[in-house]
TITOR-841562 format. One record per residue (C-alpha): residue number from 1; residue in one letter; x, y, z. Coordinates in nm, 2 decimals. Layout:
+-----+------+--------+--------+--------+
:  nr : rest :      u :      v :      w :
+-----+------+--------+--------+--------+
: NUM :    a :      X :      Y :      Z :
...
+-----+------+--------+--------+--------+
// end
This chain:
+-----+------+--------+--------+--------+
:  nr : rest :      u :      v :      w :
+-----+------+--------+--------+--------+
:   1 :    m :   0.02 :   0.02 :  -0.03 :
:   2 :    e :   0.13 :   0.38 :  -0.08 :
:   3 :    g :   0.08 :   0.64 :   0.15 :
:   4 :    r :  -0.12 :   0.82 :  -0.16 :
:   5 :    r :  -0.03 :   0.87 :  -0.56 :
:   6 :    g :   0.24 :   1.10 :  -0.63 :
:   7 :    s :   0.35 :   1.26 :  -0.97 :
:   8 :    q :   0.50 :   0.94 :  -1.09 :
:   9 :    n :   0.33 :   0.68 :  -0.93 :
:  10 :    e :   0.53 :   0.71 :  -0.65 :
:  11 :    g :   0.45 :   0.62 :  -0.34 :
:  12 :    k :   0.45 :   1.02 :  -0.09 :
:  13 :    v :   0.46 :   0.95 :   0.31 :
:  14 :    r :   0.33 :   1.25 :   0.55 :
:  15 :    i :   0.54 :   1.25 :   0.79 :
:  16 :    s :   0.49 :   1.49 :   1.17 :
:  17 :    q :   0.39 :   1.52 :   1.45 :
:  18 :    e :   0.02 :   1.67 :   1.35 :
:  19 :    l :  -0.28 :   1.52 :   1.26 :
:  20 :    s :  -0.31 :   1.53 :   0.92 :
:  21 :    e :  -0.60 :   1.70 :   0.82 :
:  22 :    g :  -0.79 :   1.41 :   0.69 :
:  23 :    e :  -0.76 :   1.25 :   1.01 :
:  24 :    k :  -0.89 :   1.57 :   1.14 :
:  25 :    r :  -1.25 :   1.55 :   0.92 :
:  26 :    g :  -1.27 :   1.23 :   1.02 :
:  27 :    t :  -1.24 :   1.18 :   1.41 :
:  28 :    t :  -1.48 :   1.54 :   1.41 :
:  29 :    h :  -1.72 :   1.37 :   1.16 :
:  30 :    r :  -1.72 :   1.03 :   1.39 :
:  31 :    k :  -1.75 :   1.24 :   1.73 :
:  32 :    t :  -2.08 :   1.19 :   1.68 :
:  33 :    t :  -2.16 :   0.85 :   1.61 :
:  34 :    v :  -1.94 :   0.77 :   1.96 :
:  35 :    k :  -2.12 :   0.97 :   2.14 :
:  36 :    k :  -2.45 :   0.87 :   2.03 :
:  37 :    c :  -2.36 :   0.48 :   2.06 :
:  38 :    l :  -2.24 :   0.62 :   2.45 :
:  39 :    d :  -2.52 :   0.78 :   2.46 :
:  40 :    n :  -2.74 :   0.43 :   2.47 :
:  41 :    f :  -2.53 :   0.27 :   2.68 :
:  42 :    g :  -2.55 :   0.54 :   2.97 :
:  43 :    i :  -2.24 :   0.70 :   2.94 :
:  44 :    s :  -2.31 :   1.08 :   2.90 :
:  45 :    c :  -2.05 :   1.35 :   2.74 :
:  46 :    n :  -2.01 :   1.65 :   2.52 :
:  47 :    e :  -1.90 :   1.58 :   2.19 :
:  48 :    d :  -1.58 :   1.78 :   2.25 :
:  49 :    e :  -1.51 :   1.57 :   2.57 :
:  50 :    v :  -1.56 :   1.19 :   2.39 :
:  51 :    p :  -1.32 :   0.97 :   2.47 :
:  52 :    h :  -1.12 :   0.84 :   2.18 :
:  53 :    i :  -1.07 :   0.43 :   2.21 :
:  54 :    a :  -0.87 :   0.29 :   1.97 :
:  55 :    i :  -0.86 :  -0.08 :   1.90 :
:  56 :    l :  -0.54 :  -0.21 :   1.80 :
:  57 :    g :  -0.45 :  -0.52 :   1.62 :
:  58 :    s :  -0.20 :  -0.75 :   1.62 :
:  59 :    g :   0.03 :  -0.87 :   1.32 :
:  60 :    g :   0.04 :  -1.25 :   1.23 :
:  61 :    g :  -0.02 :  -1.31 :   0.92 :
:  62 :    l :  -0.33 :  -1.52 :   0.82 :
:  63 :    r :  -0.40 :  -1.47 :   1.16 :
:  64 :    a :  -0.43 :  -1.16 :   1.26 :
:  65 :    m :  -0.62 :  -1.10 :   1.01 :
:  66 :    i :  -0.89 :  -1.30 :   1.12 :
:  67 :    a :  -0.89 :  -1.25 :   1.45 :
:  68 :    l :  -0.95 :  -0.82 :   1.37 :
:  69 :    q :  -1.22 :  -0.92 :   1.15 :
:  70 :    g :  -1.33 :  -1.12 :   1.36 :
:  71 :    t :  -1.27 :  -0.88 :   1.66 :
:  72 :    l :  -1.52 :  -0.63 :   1.41 :
:  73 :    g :  -1.77 :  -0.84 :   1.45 :
:  74 :    e :  -1.83 :  -0.96 :   1.76 :
:  75 :    l :  -1.76 :  -0.58 :   1.88 :
:  76 :    q :  -2.07 :  -0.49 :   1.57 :
:  77 :    n :  -2.30 :  -0.78 :   1.75 :
:  78 :    h :  -2.25 :  -0.59 :   2.14 :
:  79 :    d :  -2.36 :  -0.29 :   1.92 :
:  80 :    l :  -1.96 :  -0.11 :   2.00 :
:  81 :    l :  -1.83 :  -0.06 :   1.73 :
:  82 :    d :  -2.00 :   0.25 :   1.71 :
:  83 :    s :  -1.73 :   0.37 :   2.03 :
:  84 :    v :  -1.47 :   0.31 :   1.90 :
:  85 :    m :  -1.23 :   0.58 :   1.71 :
:  86 :    y :  -0.94 :   0.46 :   1.59 :
:  87 :    l :  -0.89 :   0.12 :   1.43 :
:  88 :    c :  -0.48 :   0.08 :   1.43 :
:  89 :    g :  -0.31 :  -0.19 :   1.27 :
:  90 :    v :   0.03 :  -0.37 :   1.22 :
:  91 :    s :   0.13 :  -0.66 :   0.96 :
:  92 :    g :  -0.12 :  -0.91 :   0.95 :
:  93 :    s :  -0.39 :  -0.70 :   1.08 :
:  94 :    t :  -0.37 :  -0.42 :   0.77 :
:  95 :    w :  -0.47 :  -0.74 :   0.55 :
:  96 :    c :  -0.80 :  -0.69 :   0.75 :
:  97 :    m :  -0.80 :  -0.32 :   0.73 :
:  98 :    s :  -0.71 :  -0.25 :   0.39 :
:  99 :    s :  -0.96 :  -0.46 :   0.27 :
: 100 :    l :  -1.26 :  -0.35 :   0.51 :
: 101 :    y :  -1.15 :   0.01 :   0.36 :
: 102 :    k :  -1.22 :  -0.06 :   0.02 :
: 103 :    q :  -1.56 :  -0.01 :   0.16 :
: 104 :    l :  -1.69 :   0.31 :   0.19 :
: 105 :    d :  -1.95 :   0.20 :   0.49 :
: 106 :    w :  -1.78 :  -0.16 :   0.63 :
: 107 :    s :  -1.87 :  -0.11 :   0.98 :
: 108 :    d :  -2.27 :  -0.18 :   0.80 :
: 109 :    k :  -2.14 :  -0.50 :   0.62 :
: 110 :    l :  -1.94 :  -0.67 :   0.82 :
: 111 :    l :  -2.09 :  -0.99 :   0.78 :
: 112 :    s :  -2.11 :  -0.99 :   0.41 :
: 113 :    l :  -1.77 :  -0.84 :   0.39 :
: 114 :    e :  -1.61 :  -1.20 :   0.64 :
: 115 :    e :  -1.85 :  -1.42 :   0.44 :
: 116 :    s :  -1.62 :  -1.20 :   0.13 :
: 117 :    m :  -1.31 :  -1.30 :   0.32 :
: 118 :    c :  -1.40 :  -1.67 :   0.37 :
: 119 :    k :  -1.48 :  -1.69 :   0.04 :
: 120 :    m :  -1.15 :  -1.56 :  -0.04 :
: 121 :    l :  -0.96 :  -1.76 :   0.15 :
: 122 :    l :  -1.15 :  -2.09 :   0.02 :
: 123 :    s :  -1.03 :  -2.03 :  -0.34 :
: 124 :    k :  -0.76 :  -2.26 :  -0.52 :
: 125 :    w :  -0.39 :  -2.04 :  -0.46 :
: 126 :    s :  -0.29 :  -1.98 :  -0.85 :
: 127 :    l :   0.10 :  -2.04 :  -0.88 :
: 128 :    s :   0.12 :  -1.86 :  -1.23 :
: 129 :    n :  -0.02 :  -1.61 :  -1.15 :
: 130 :    a :   0.18 :  -1.55 :  -0.80 :
: 131 :    k :   0.47 :  -1.60 :  -1.07 :
: 132 :    k :   0.41 :  -1.28 :  -1.36 :
: 133 :    m :   0.30 :  -1.05 :  -1.06 :
: 134 :    l :   0.65 :  -1.16 :  -0.95 :
: 135 :    e :   0.86 :  -1.16 :  -1.25 :
: 136 :    e :   0.65 :  -0.78 :  -1.31 :
: 137 :    a :   0.75 :  -0.66 :  -0.97 :
: 138 :    s :   1.14 :  -0.71 :  -1.03 :
: 139 :    k :   1.11 :  -0.47 :  -1.32 :
: 140 :    d :   1.09 :  -0.19 :  -1.03 :
: 141 :    k :   1.34 :   0.02 :  -0.91 :
: 142 :    n :   1.30 :  -0.04 :  -0.53 :
: 143 :    y :   1.22 :  -0.38 :  -0.56 :
: 144 :    s :   1.33 :  -0.59 :  -0.17 :
: 145 :    l :   1.31 :  -0.89 :  -0.06 :
: 146 :    t :   1.00 :  -0.71 :   0.06 :
: 147 :    d :   0.82 :  -0.75 :  -0.31 :
: 148 :    f :   0.90 :  -1.19 :  -0.33 :
: 149 :    w :   0.82 :  -1.17 :   0.02 :
: 150 :    s :   0.44 :  -1.05 :  -0.04 :
: 151 :    y :   0.44 :  -1.16 :  -0.45 :
: 152 :    t :   0.42 :  -1.56 :  -0.27 :
: 153 :    v :   0.40 :  -1.60 :   0.02 :
: 154 :    v :   0.16 :  -1.33 :   0.11 :
: 155 :    h :  -0.04 :  -1.39 :  -0.24 :
: 156 :    w :  -0.06 :  -1.79 :  -0.15 :
: 157 :    m :  -0.19 :  -1.71 :   0.19 :
: 158 :    l :  -0.43 :  -1.44 :   0.07 :
: 159 :    h :  -0.54 :  -1.55 :  -0.27 :
: 160 :    e :  -0.44 :  -1.23 :  -0.40 :
: 161 :    l :  -0.24 :  -0.89 :  -0.33 :
: 162 :    d :  -0.42 :  -0.55 :  -0.25 :
: 163 :    k :  -0.17 :  -0.33 :  -0.50 :
: 164 :    g :  -0.42 :   0.01 :  -0.40 :
: 165 :    y :  -0.35 :   0.36 :  -0.23 :
: 166 :    l :  -0.34 :   0.45 :   0.10 :
: 167 :    s :  -0.53 :   0.74 :  -0.04 :
: 168 :    d :  -0.79 :   0.49 :  -0.15 :
: 169 :    q :  -0.98 :   0.46 :   0.15 :
: 170 :    r :  -0.99 :   0.87 :   0.17 :
: 171 :    a :  -1.38 :   0.91 :   0.20 :
: 172 :    a :  -1.41 :   0.55 :   0.33 :
: 173 :    s :  -1.15 :   0.68 :   0.66 :
: 174 :    e :  -1.37 :   1.09 :   0.72 :
: 175 :    n :  -1.67 :   0.98 :   0.65 :
: 176 :    g :  -1.73 :   0.93 :   1.01 :
: 177 :    k :  -1.97 :   0.58 :   0.93 :
: 178 :    n :  -1.61 :   0.38 :   1.05 :
: 179 :    p :  -1.33 :   0.44 :   1.26 :
: 180 :    y :  -1.07 :   0.64 :   1.19 :
: 181 :    p :  -0.74 :   0.35 :   1.00 :
: 182 :    i :  -0.38 :   0.38 :   1.08 :
: 183 :    y :  -0.18 :   0.20 :   1.00 :
: 184 :    a :   0.17 :   0.14 :   1.19 :
: 185 :    a :   0.45 :   0.16 :   1.01 :
: 186 :    v :   0.85 :   0.23 :   1.06 :
: 187 :    d :   0.98 :   0.46 :   0.97 :
: 188 :    d :   1.41 :   0.39 :   0.87 :
: 189 :    k :   1.56 :   0.69 :   0.86 :
: 190 :    t :   1.45 :   0.81 :   1.16 :
: 191 :    f :   1.50 :   0.45 :   1.38 :
: 192 :    s :   1.89 :   0.44 :   1.24 :
: 193 :    k :   1.96 :   0.81 :   1.37 :
: 194 :    l :   1.82 :   0.64 :   1.74 :
: 195 :    a :   1.99 :   0.32 :   1.68 :
: 196 :    e :   2.34 :   0.52 :   1.61 :
: 197 :    n :   2.27 :   0.81 :   1.89 :
: 198 :    s :   2.18 :   0.47 :   2.12 :
: 199 :    a :   2.48 :   0.38 :   2.03 :
+-----+------+--------+--------+--------+
// end
């Protein structure tokens, strides 16, 4: 997944200590939903004081993907999903998230999306398709072992590979119907500087 579409299909990532305008819009719209949900449970608060409840999905490949989908489904079954302001994930749980945020109102369609996920996971894996995609990816100047892993192991587990952009998820992220998504990542430049300073 790329941060957003660049001028020549290059991914751009914004690094800042401030909330992005998109996150401000998304959380502002989401406050109404969260407040209404909390009111239904007898928890009253002003819209300006709505708590920012977050669900944190773990890593762990296919197991993490399925676990997050199941967790979200149970939250919805107990009418708690609308109390969640943020949905955060790393590695396998982001596979679930990226699939959900393709849908504008995924939080209203969790059951049907779960059924679609099951069908996808039970479909037949195509080695020839994976090989073609891997050959195409290897022509990219930024090709790495991560690409190799994605086009073999991940494609084998999921029977597909998401080639979308985070910017494609903007509407589903900012409309207030769904929790605002946070995809965890490591800024390798900052991480390298911290490692040098601590040595």
